[in-house]
C-alpha positions in Angstrom: 13.4 -8.6 -13.7 13.1 -5.3 -11.8 9.3 -5.4 -12.0 9.2 -8.9 -10.5 11.5 -7.8 -7.7 9.3 -4.8 -6.9 6.2 -7.0 -7.0 7.7 -9.5 -4.5 9.0 -6.6 -2.2 5.5 -5.1 -2.2 4.0 -8.5 -1.3 6.5 -8.8 1.6 5.7 -5.2 2.7 2.0 -6.3 2.8 3.0 -9.3 4.9 4.9 -7.0 7.3 1.9 -4.7 7.6 -0.3 -7.6 8.4 2.0 -8.6 11.2 2.4 -5.1 12.6 -1.0 -3.6 12.3 -3.8 -5.2 14.4 -6.9 -5.6 12.2 -5.2 -6.5 9.0 -4.8 -10.1 8.1 -3.3 -11.9 5.0 -3.9 -15.6 4.6 -0.7 -16.5 2.7 2.2 -15.2 0.6 0.2 -15.9 -2.6 -2.6 -13.7 -1.3 0.0 -11.0 -0.6 1.2 -11.3 -4.2 -2.4 -10.8 -5.5 -2.9 -7.9 -3.2 0.4 -6.4 -4.3 -0.5 -6.8 -7.9 -3.9 -5.1 -7.5 -2.3 -2.4 -5.3 -0.1 -1.6 -8.3 -3.0 -1.6 -10.7 -5.0 0.7 -8.5 -2.0 2.9 -7.9 -1.5 3.4 -11.6 -5.3 3.8 -12.6 -7.5 5.1 -9.8 -5.1 6.8 -7.4 -4.0 9.7 -9.7 -7.6 10.4 -10.4 -8.6 10.5 -6.8 -5.6 12.6 -5.9 -6.6 15.2 -8.5 -10.2 15.2 -7.4 -9.3 15.6 -3.8 -6.5 18.1 -4.4 -8.1 21.0 -2.3 -8.5 18.8 0.7 -5.0 17.4 0.2 -3.6 20.9 0.1 -5.4 21.9 3.2 -4.2 18.8 5.1 -0.7 19.2 3.7 -1.0 15.8 1.9 -2.2 13.8 4.9 -5.5 13.1 3.1 -3.4 10.7 0.9 -3.4 8.3 3.9 -7.2 8.4 3.9 -7.2 7.6 0.1 -4.7 4.7 0.6 -6.8 3.4 3.5 -9.9 3.5 1.3 -7.9 1.5 -1.3 -6.9 -1.1 1.4 -10.6 -1.5 2.3 -11.5 -1.9 -1.3 -8.8 -4.6 -1.8 -10.1 -6.4 1.3 -13.5 -6.6 -0.4 -12.1 -7.9 -3.6 -9.3 -10.3 -2.5 -10.4 -13.4 -0.6 -7.9 -14.0 2.3 -7.1 -10.3 2.8 -9.0 -8.7 5.7 -9.1 -5.2 7.0 -11.2 -4.7 10.2 -12.2 -1.1 10.2 -11.1 2.1 8.7 -8.7 3.0 11.6 -6.7 -0.2 10.9 -6.8 0.7 7.1 -5.4 4.2 7.7 -2.8 2.8 10.1 -1.9 0.1 7.6 -1.6 2.8 4.9 0.8 4.7 7.1 2.9 1.6 7.8 2.8 0.6 4.2 3.9 4.1 3.0 6.8 4.1 5.6 7.9 0.6 4.3 7.7 1.7 0.7 9.8 4.8 1.5 12.4 2.8 3.3 12.7 0.1 0.6 12.9 2.7 -2.2 15.6 4.5 -0.2 17.6 1.3 0.4 17.3 0.0 -3.2 18.0 3.5 -4.7 21.2 3.8 -2.7 22.2 0.2 -3.8 21.5 1.0 -7.4 23.5 4.2 -7.3 26.5 2.4 -5.7 26.7 -0.1 -8.6 
């Protein structure tokens, strides 16, 4: 049940990003669910590999290059998923920043809720 909850929260986070960031559009909640699922698959498979390959640049930029990697993944998902659009790399990086902040906030809230139980 925990995985389903995280999946739905990620989909809602993508909908929030689409409403906040100009240049990112999601057609429906179902499209957001597909994007969230593929985001998780990419995060488990490709992201660790790219983080390791770009480690020197990540160290030099104090980890900020990770936003560029996440923006690249958002652009990749926009090419794969019909109904999900990212208009430009600037929107992708801003979307990655907002998505990271939302994930951080959701993780903090639900971790605190889990610790209080």
